[in-house]
DSSP file (Angstrom, degrees, kcal/mol; ACC not computed):
  #  RESIDUE AA STRUCTURE BP1 BP2  ACC     N-H-->O    O-->H-N    N-H-->O    O-->H-N    TCO  KAPPA ALPHA  PHI   PSI    X-CA   Y-CA   Z-CA
    1    1 A A              0   0    0      0, 0.0     2,-0.4     0, 0.0    38,-0.1   0.000 360.0 360.0 360.0 154.3   24.2   19.7    7.1
    2    2 A T  E     -A   37   0A   0     35,-3.1    35,-3.3    37,-0.1     2,-0.4  -0.978 360.0-154.4-122.6 133.5   20.5   19.7    6.6
    3    3 A V  E     +A   36   0A   0     -2,-0.4     2,-0.4    33,-0.2    33,-0.2  -0.889  12.9 177.8-112.9 138.9   18.4   22.9    6.6
    4    4 A R  E     -A   35   0A   0     31,-2.0    31,-3.4    -2,-0.4     2,-0.4  -0.997  26.1-130.1-135.7 141.2   14.7   23.3    7.4
    5    5 A W  E     -AB  34  56A   0     51,-2.5    51,-3.2    -2,-0.4     2,-0.3  -0.759  30.7-134.1 -88.5 136.0   12.5   26.4    7.6
    6    6 A L  E     + B   0  55A   0     27,-2.2     2,-0.3    -2,-0.4    27,-0.2  -0.675  25.2 176.9 -99.5 145.2   10.5   26.6   10.8
    7    7 A D  E     + B   0  54A   0     47,-1.6    47,-3.2    -2,-0.3     2,-0.4  -0.949   9.5 161.3-144.6 122.1    6.9   27.4   11.3
    8    8 A C        -     0   0    0     -2,-0.3    45,-0.1    45,-0.2     6,-0.1  -0.967  25.8-165.6-146.0 125.7    5.1   27.3   14.7
    9    9 A E  S    S+     0   0    0     43,-0.4     2,-1.0    -2,-0.4     3,-0.1   0.643  75.3  84.9 -83.9 -15.4    1.9   29.0   15.7
   10   10 A D     >  -     0   0    0     42,-0.2     4,-2.5     1,-0.2     5,-0.2  -0.766  61.8-168.6 -90.6 100.9    2.5   28.4   19.4
   11   11 A A  H  > S+     0   0    0     -2,-1.0     4,-2.2     1,-0.2    -1,-0.2   0.843  84.2  53.6 -60.5 -36.0    4.7   31.4   20.4
   12   12 A Q  H  > S+     0   0    0      2,-0.2     4,-2.0     1,-0.2    -1,-0.2   0.940 111.3  44.2 -65.9 -46.7    5.6   29.9   23.8
   13   13 A R  H  > S+     0   0    0      1,-0.2     4,-2.5     2,-0.2    -2,-0.2   0.882 112.3  53.2 -66.2 -37.3    6.8   26.6   22.3
   14   14 A L  H  X S+     0   0    0     -4,-2.5     4,-2.4     1,-0.2    -1,-0.2   0.903 107.9  51.4 -63.6 -39.8    8.7   28.5   19.6
   15   15 A G  H  X S+     0   0    0     -4,-2.2     4,-1.7    -5,-0.2    -2,-0.2   0.894 109.7  49.7 -61.9 -40.5   10.4   30.6   22.3
   16   16 A E  H  X S+     0   0    0     -4,-2.0     4,-2.9     2,-0.2     5,-0.3   0.918 110.3  50.1 -63.9 -44.0   11.4   27.4   24.1
   17   17 A L  H  X S+     0   0    0     -4,-2.5     4,-2.8     1,-0.2    -2,-0.2   0.913 107.8  54.0 -60.3 -42.9   12.8   25.9   20.9
   18   18 A K  H  < S+     0   0    0     -4,-2.4    -1,-0.2     1,-0.2    -2,-0.2   0.866 113.5  42.7 -61.0 -36.6   14.8   29.1   20.3
   19   19 A K  H >< S+     0   0    0     -4,-1.7     3,-0.7     2,-0.2    -2,-0.2   0.935 119.3  41.1 -73.8 -47.4   16.4   28.8   23.8
   20   20 A K  H 3< S+     0   0    0     -4,-2.9     3,-0.2     1,-0.2    -2,-0.2   0.815 126.5  31.9 -73.7 -31.2   17.1   25.1   23.7
   21   21 A A  T >< S+     0   0    0     -4,-2.8     3,-2.4    -5,-0.3     4,-0.3   0.032  75.0 128.5-116.3  26.5   18.3   24.8   20.1
   22   22 A A  G X  S+     0   0    0     -3,-0.7     3,-1.3     1,-0.3    -1,-0.1   0.824  70.1  60.2 -53.8 -35.6   19.9   28.3   19.7
   23   23 A Q  G 3  S+     0   0    0      1,-0.3    -1,-0.3    -3,-0.2    -2,-0.1   0.667 108.7  44.9 -69.0 -14.7   23.2   26.7   18.4
   24   24 A N  G <  S+     0   0    0     -3,-2.4    12,-3.9    -6,-0.1     2,-0.3   0.298  97.8  91.9-109.2   7.5   21.2   25.2   15.5
   25   25 A L  E <   +C   35   0A   0     -3,-1.3     2,-0.3    -4,-0.3    10,-0.2  -0.791  42.1 156.2-109.2 147.8   19.2   28.2   14.5
   26   26 A A  E     -C   34   0A   0      8,-1.9     8,-3.2    -2,-0.3     2,-0.4  -0.970  37.7-114.0-155.4 164.1   19.8   30.9   12.0
   27   27 A L  E     -C   33   0A   0     -2,-0.3     6,-0.2     6,-0.2     5,-0.0  -0.885  30.2-135.6-102.7 137.2   18.0   33.5    9.9
   28   28 A D    >   -     0   0    0      4,-2.5     3,-2.1    -2,-0.4    -1,-0.0  -0.166  42.0 -80.7 -79.9-176.3   18.1   33.1    6.1
   29   29 A A  T 3  S+     0   0    0      1,-0.3    -1,-0.1     2,-0.1    -2,-0.0   0.761 133.1  47.0 -59.7 -26.9   18.7   36.0    3.7
   30   30 A S  T 3  S-     0   0    0      2,-0.1    -1,-0.3     0, 0.0    -3,-0.0   0.387 122.7-102.8 -96.7   3.9   15.0   37.1    4.0
   31   31 A G  S <  S+     0   0    0     -3,-2.1     2,-0.2     1,-0.3    -2,-0.1   0.560  70.9 146.5  90.7   8.8   15.0   36.8    7.8
   32   32 A A        -     0   0    0      1,-0.1    -4,-2.5    -5,-0.0    -1,-0.3  -0.582  53.7-110.0 -81.0 141.7   13.1   33.5    8.0
   33   33 A L  E     - C   0  27A   0     -2,-0.2   -27,-2.2   -27,-0.2     2,-0.3  -0.525  40.5-174.2 -73.6 131.1   14.0   31.2   10.9
   34   34 A T  E     -AC   5  26A   0     -8,-3.2    -8,-1.9    -2,-0.3     2,-0.5  -0.921  22.2-137.7-127.0 152.8   15.9   28.1    9.9
   35   35 A Y  E     -AC   4  25A   0    -31,-3.4   -31,-2.0    -2,-0.3     2,-0.8  -0.952  14.6-157.5-108.5 124.2   17.1   25.0   11.7
   36   36 A L  E     -A    3   0A   0    -12,-3.9   -33,-0.2    -2,-0.5    -2,-0.0  -0.878  10.9-168.8-105.2 103.7   20.5   23.8   10.7
   37   37 A A  E     -A    2   0A   0    -35,-3.3   -35,-3.1    -2,-0.8     3,-0.1  -0.796  20.0-148.0 -94.8 130.1   20.9   20.1   11.5
   38   38 A P  S    S-     0   0    0      0, 0.0     2,-0.3     0, 0.0    -1,-0.1   0.756  82.4  -3.7 -67.3 -22.2   24.4   18.6   11.4
   39   39 A N  S  > S-     0   0    0    -37,-0.1     4,-1.8   -38,-0.1     3,-0.2  -0.966  78.3 -97.4-159.8 170.4   22.9   15.3   10.3
   40   40 A L  H  > S+     0   0    0     -2,-0.3     4,-2.7     1,-0.2     5,-0.2   0.832 118.5  58.8 -66.9 -32.4   19.5   13.6    9.7
   41   41 A A  H  > S+     0   0    0      1,-0.2     4,-2.1     2,-0.2    -1,-0.2   0.912 106.6  48.4 -62.8 -41.3   19.5   11.9   13.1
   42   42 A N  H  > S+     0   0    0      2,-0.2     4,-2.3     1,-0.2    -1,-0.2   0.904 111.2  50.7 -63.5 -42.2   19.7   15.3   14.7
   43   43 A L  H  X S+     0   0    0     -4,-1.8     4,-2.4     2,-0.2    -2,-0.2   0.928 109.9  49.2 -62.3 -46.1   16.9   16.6   12.5
   44   44 A R  H  X S+     0   0    0     -4,-2.7     4,-2.0     1,-0.2    -1,-0.2   0.901 110.5  50.8 -61.1 -41.1   14.7   13.6   13.4
   45   45 A L  H  X S+     0   0    0     -4,-2.1     4,-2.3     2,-0.2    -1,-0.2   0.913 110.1  49.4 -63.6 -42.8   15.3   14.1   17.1
   46   46 A A  H  X S+     0   0    0     -4,-2.3     4,-1.9     1,-0.2    -2,-0.2   0.904 109.7  51.7 -62.4 -41.5   14.4   17.8   16.9
   47   47 A Q  H  < S+     0   0    0     -4,-2.4    -1,-0.2     1,-0.2    -2,-0.2   0.863 111.1  48.1 -64.7 -35.3   11.2   17.0   15.0
   48   48 A E  H  < S+     0   0    0     -4,-2.0    -2,-0.2     1,-0.2    -1,-0.2   0.885 113.2  47.2 -70.3 -39.1   10.3   14.5   17.8
   49   49 A R  H  < S+     0   0    0     -4,-2.3    -2,-0.2     1,-0.3    -1,-0.2   0.785 121.4  36.2 -73.1 -27.6   11.1   17.0   20.5
   50   50 A W    ><  +     0   0    0     -4,-1.9     3,-1.9    -5,-0.2    -1,-0.3  -0.545  66.6 159.0-125.6  64.5    9.1   19.8   18.8
   51   51 A P  T 3  S+     0   0    0      0, 0.0    -1,-0.1     0, 0.0    -2,-0.1   0.732  72.8  60.1 -64.6 -22.5    6.1   18.1   17.2
   52   52 A E  T 3  S+     0   0    0     -3,-0.1     2,-0.5     2,-0.1   -43,-0.4   0.514  91.8  84.5 -82.7  -3.3    4.1   21.3   17.0
   53   53 A T  S <  S-     0   0    0     -3,-1.9     2,-0.5    -6,-0.2   -45,-0.2  -0.859  75.3-138.5-101.6 130.4    6.7   22.9   14.9
   54   54 A A  E     -B    7   0A   0    -47,-3.2   -47,-1.6    -2,-0.5     2,-0.8  -0.754   8.4-156.9 -87.0 130.4    6.7   22.3   11.1
   55   55 A F  E     -B    6   0A   0     -2,-0.5     2,-0.3   -49,-0.2   -49,-0.2  -0.876  17.7-161.6-107.5  96.2   10.1   21.7    9.6
   56   56 A H  E     -B    5   0A   0    -51,-3.2   -51,-2.5    -2,-0.8     3,-0.0  -0.580  20.4-153.8 -86.0 139.4    9.7   22.7    5.9
   57   57 A T  S    S+     0   0    0     -2,-0.3     2,-0.3   -53,-0.2    -1,-0.1   0.726  83.6  25.3 -80.3 -22.5   12.2   21.5    3.2
   58   58 A T        -     0   0    0    -53,-0.1     2,-0.4   -54,-0.0   -53,-0.1  -0.887  68.0-149.3-134.8 166.8   11.3   24.5    1.1
   59   59 A R        -     0   0    0     -2,-0.3     2,-0.3   -55,-0.0   -55,-0.0  -0.992  12.5-137.3-141.4 131.6   10.1   28.0    1.6
   60   60 A E              0   0    0     -2,-0.4    -2,-0.0     1,-0.1     0, 0.0  -0.663 360.0 360.0 -86.4 142.3    8.0   30.2   -0.8
   61   61 A L              0   0    0     -2,-0.3    -1,-0.1     0, 0.0     0, 0.0   0.430 360.0 360.0 -92.4 360.0    8.9   33.8   -1.2
């Protein structure tokens, strides 16, 4: 699996992503929203579908 931390300034689009990709979303230990992709192809597809959302490989505390 591949994990990315999500950042989106458009609350409406983030809400849509949360509904459509709920099975791939989780909160990390600090409560930050993460996307859990089963493989890189899935991650790329999600990035194409949600271009206004940043999929970060790391997260600063």
